[in-house]
C-alpha positions in Angstrom: 22.8 10.5 15.9 19.9 11.8 13.1 19.4 14.6 16.0 22.6 15.9 16.0 22.6 15.9 11.8 19.2 17.9 12.4 20.7 20.1 14.4 23.0 20.4 12.4 21.7 21.3 9.4 19.9 23.6 12.0 22.4 25.5 12.4 23.8 26.0 9.4 20.9 27.3 7.8 17.5 25.9 5.3 18.7 28.5 3.0 22.8 28.1 3.3 21.8 24.1 2.3 19.4 24.7 -0.8 22.4 27.4 -1.8 24.8 25.0 -1.8 22.9 22.3 -2.9 23.1 24.6 -6.0 26.5 25.1 -6.3 26.5 21.2 -6.1 24.3 20.2 -8.6 25.6 23.2 -11.1 29.0 21.2 -10.6 27.2 17.6 -11.7 25.4 19.2 -14.2 28.7 21.1 -15.7 30.3 17.2 -15.5 27.5 15.8 -17.6 26.9 18.3 -19.9 30.8 17.3 -20.9 31.0 21.8 -20.2 35.4 21.8 -19.8 34.4 20.9 -16.6 38.0 21.4 -15.3 38.4 24.3 -16.9 35.1 25.4 -14.9 36.5 24.2 -11.6 39.2 26.7 -12.2 38.1 29.3 -13.4 35.7 28.8 -9.7 39.0 28.4 -7.8 40.4 31.7 -9.2 37.3 33.7 -8.7 37.6 32.5 -5.0 40.0 34.2 -4.1 40.1 36.8 -6.3 37.7 38.1 -4.4 38.2 36.7 -0.8 40.3 39.9 0.8 36.9 42.0 -0.7 34.9 39.5 1.5 37.6 39.3 4.2 37.1 43.1 4.6 34.0 42.6 6.6 34.4 41.0 9.7 36.3 43.6 11.2 33.5 45.8 10.2 31.5 43.7 12.0 33.2 42.8 14.6 33.4 45.9 16.0 29.6 47.3 16.0 29.7 49.2 12.4 27.7 46.3 10.9 28.3 45.3 7.1 31.1 47.9 5.2 28.3 49.0 2.3 31.6 51.9 2.3 33.8 49.2 1.0 33.9 51.5 -2.0 36.2 53.4 -0.1 38.3 51.4 0.3 38.4 49.7 -2.9 39.0 52.8 -4.9 42.2 54.3 -2.5 42.8 50.8 -3.6 42.9 51.3 -7.1 44.8 55.4 -6.8 47.2 52.9 -5.4 47.5 50.5 -7.7 47.6 53.2 -10.7 50.6 55.8 -8.7 52.6 52.3 -8.5 52.9 52.5 -12.5 52.9 56.0 -12.8 56.3 56.0 -10.8 57.1 52.9 -12.8 57.5 50.5 -11.1 57.3 46.2 -12.2 57.1 42.8 -11.3 56.4 42.3 -7.5 57.2 45.2 -6.6 54.8 47.4 -8.2 51.8 44.8 -6.9 53.8 45.1 -3.2 53.7 49.2 -3.9 50.4 49.4 -5.0 49.3 47.5 -1.5 51.2 50.1 0.2 49.9 53.1 -1.3 46.3 51.8 -1.1 46.8 50.8 2.5 48.0 54.2 3.0 45.5 55.7 1.8 43.0 53.3 2.5 43.9 53.8 6.6 43.4 57.9 6.5 40.0 57.0 4.4 38.6 54.7 7.4 39.5 57.2 9.6 37.4 59.4 8.5 35.1 57.7 7.7 34.7 55.4 11.1 34.9 59.5 12.8 31.8 60.2 10.5 29.9 56.2 11.4 30.6 57.8 15.6 28.4 59.8 14.8 25.5 58.5 13.5 25.2 55.1 15.5 22.3 52.8 14.7 22.8 53.9 11.3 25.3 53.2 9.5 24.4 50.8 7.3 21.4 52.9 6.1 24.6 55.7 5.2 27.4 53.7 3.8 25.4 52.8 0.8 25.3 56.9 -0.1 28.7 57.8 1.4 30.9 54.6 -0.8 28.4 55.6 -4.3 29.5 59.9 -3.9 33.3 58.8 -3.1 32.6 56.3 -6.5 31.9 60.4 -7.8 34.3 62.2 -6.8 37.1 59.9 -7.9 35.5 59.4 -11.2 36.5 63.6 -11.0 40.3 62.2 -9.8 40.6 60.3 -12.2 39.6 63.2 -15.3 42.8 65.3 -13.7 45.1 63.0 -12.5 48.6 64.7 -13.0 49.6 61.3 -15.2 52.5 60.9 -17.7 52.2 57.5 -18.3 51.8 56.7 -21.7 50.3 53.0 -20.9 48.1 55.4 -18.3 46.7 58.6 -19.8 44.0 59.1 -22.0 45.3 59.2 -25.4 43.0 63.0 -26.0 45.7 64.0 -23.2 45.5 64.5 -19.5 43.7 62.0 -16.7 43.6 58.2 -16.5 41.6 55.3 -18.9 39.1 53.4 -17.8 40.2 50.1 -17.9 44.5 50.3 -17.4 46.1 47.1 -18.5 48.0 45.2 -16.2 49.8 42.3 -18.5 53.1 44.4 -18.0 53.5 44.7 -14.6 51.6 42.7 -11.8 48.9 40.7 -14.1 48.4 37.8 -13.1 51.0 36.9 -11.0 49.5 35.3 -8.2 47.1 34.0 -10.2 50.6 31.8 -11.9 52.0 31.7 -7.8 52.7 27.9 -7.4 49.8 27.1 -9.4 49.5 23.3 -10.3 47.3 21.6 -12.6 45.8 18.1 -12.0 43.9 16.1 -13.8 43.5 19.1 -15.8 42.6 21.5 -12.8 44.6 24.5 -12.1 44.8 25.2 -8.9 46.2 28.6 -8.1 47.9 26.8 -4.4 50.4 30.1 -3.8 47.3 32.5 -4.5 45.0 30.5 -1.8 48.4 30.4 0.9 48.7 34.4 0.2 44.8 34.6 0.6 45.6 32.3 3.9 48.2 34.4 5.6 46.1 37.0 6.1 42.7 34.8 7.2 45.4 33.8 9.5 46.7 37.9 9.8 43.7 38.7 11.2 42.9 35.4 13.4 45.9 36.8 15.2 44.9 40.7 16.2 41.3 39.0 17.1 43.0 36.6 19.6 45.5 40.0 20.4 44.4 42.2 23.6 43.0 44.9 20.5 41.6 43.0 18.5 39.4 41.8 21.7 39.5 44.8 23.1 37.1 45.3 19.5 35.5 43.3 19.4 33.7 43.3 23.1 33.1 46.9 22.2 31.1 45.9 18.8 29.7 43.3 21.2 28.2 45.2 23.9 29.1 49.1 24.0 27.7 49.5 27.7 29.7 46.7 29.1 33.0 48.3 27.5 32.4 51.3 28.7 32.0 50.3 32.2 35.0 48.9 31.5 36.4 52.1 30.5 37.2 51.0 27.3 37.1 53.1 24.9 33.8 52.1 21.6 34.6 55.0 19.3 38.2 54.1 18.8 37.4 50.5 19.0 35.1 51.3 15.8 37.4 53.6 13.9 40.3 50.7 14.4 37.4 47.9 12.8 36.5 50.5 9.4 40.0 51.5 8.8 40.6 47.7 9.0 37.6 47.4 6.6 38.9 49.5 4.8 42.7 48.7 4.1 41.7 45.0 3.6 39.1 46.7 0.4 42.3 48.2 -0.3 44.6 45.6 -0.6 41.6 43.1 -2.4 40.3 45.5 -5.3 44.4 44.8 -6.1 44.5 40.9 -6.2 41.6 41.3 -8.2 42.6 43.1 -10.6 45.8 41.2 -11.4 43.5 38.0 -11.5 41.1 40.1 -14.3 44.4 41.8 -15.5 42.9 45.2 -15.7 42.6 48.3 -13.4 38.8 49.0 -13.7 38.3 52.8 -12.5 35.4 55.0 -12.8 32.3 53.9 -11.5 32.7 50.0 -12.0 33.8 50.0 -8.1 30.2 51.3 -7.7 28.3 48.4 -6.5 31.3 46.1 -5.4 30.4 46.2 -1.6 27.0 44.4 -2.7 29.2 41.7 -3.9 31.1 41.4 -0.9 27.7 41.8 1.6 26.2 39.2 -0.4 28.7 36.8 0.0 30.2 37.3 3.5 25.7 37.0 4.4 25.2 33.7 2.7 28.5 32.5 4.3 26.3 32.5 7.2 27.4 35.6 8.7 25.0 38.5 10.0 24.9 42.2 10.9 26.9 41.9 14.3 28.2 38.3 14.5 31.3 37.9 11.2 33.8 35.1 11.1 36.9 33.9 8.7 34.6 30.6 7.8 32.3 32.7 6.8 34.2 33.8 4.4 35.6 31.1 3.0 32.2 29.5 2.5 30.1 32.5 1.0 33.0 33.6 -1.0 32.8 29.7 -2.5 29.2 29.3 -2.8 28.4 33.3 -4.5 31.3 33.7 -7.3 30.9 29.4 -8.2 27.2 29.8 -8.8 27.8 32.9 -11.0 30.8 31.3 -12.9 29.1 28.4 -13.6 25.3 29.1 -14.4 26.2 30.9 -17.6 27.7 28.3 -19.4 25.1 25.6 -18.5 22.8 28.3 -18.9 24.9 28.4 -22.7 24.7 24.6 -23.0 20.7 24.5 -22.5 20.1 27.2 -24.8 22.4 28.4 -27.4 20.8 29.6 -29.7 19.2 33.0 -27.4 21.1 35.1 -24.9 19.6 32.7 -21.7 23.0 32.9 -20.0 23.1 36.8 -19.8 19.8 36.1 -18.3 20.6 34.0 -15.3 23.4 36.0 -14.6 21.2 38.7 -13.8 18.9 36.6 -12.1 21.3 34.6 -9.4 23.0 37.6 -9.0 20.7 40.2 -8.1 18.5 36.9 -6.4 21.6 36.6 -4.3 21.7 40.0 -3.3 18.1 40.1 -2.5 18.8 37.2 -0.2 21.3 39.0 1.8 19.2 42.6 1.5 16.6 40.7 3.2 18.2 39.2 5.7 20.2 42.2 6.8 16.4 43.7 7.7 15.6 40.8 9.6 18.3 41.1 11.8 18.4 44.9 12.1 
């Protein structure tokens, strides 16, 4: 029995174990110090859902052999463009979210196809150029936002043309998924509907991975030489994985934005891919292997720690800026851990 426990802990990993214990410790401290425990747990659950698809987007990229998608900002910008166009065309209610997802997915599929072809030219160095491509695309989109011909006054800059830095969503799809079938138990608000939507995407991705096309993609990503021997197009499957990753990122940023209440444009998406990569690595993924389970665990741990570290730091040192310092240390420390793990895997 002890050998099974020890074996299970080894498979779980010492780093994940430490981070999980830290997460539990923050929960206990929050409860002991009476730091609005119910509200904090509710916030953790919302953050878990709102970041879920952004992290899930890493799975098809890894399984197709393209590695962790540090360029997911391309899909994120496409999703933001879809959201802006949905509001510009006057869609309201649930249709505004659906049309934003459709517009964003179409743009993301096109951009993902182009980016996938680029990755096929630089095999083995995908993650090296991904960050630069993502940063360059965000800068390009800053020009697009400035010159986009917008007529909707709620989107347009006060001085004239161009889109605002932050677009408010309270009149359209703001917090729509947060409140969908939400239930309150013991003061803790559980976003049941939001969780079900995220679960539906997990089921769809699992069905695809278990399909013929999904299995071919995984074979091409895991063993390209064996795939070529079976006459499987490695390049085509890498492009397919990249497109799926970008589409999930595009829809994911809309889930994030509706929960946050704003579409954040210009340079706001710049570092979001790092947060998603860090979360999936904390969940146990590597540069060659990733699963939905890694996404579920990693998203909970990463965002849970970020959500709870700030109020705990405020309680321990109320008259200082310790909360912001702790938030920066925790978020960047986890990202550093993730990057060092990538280095070991390469």
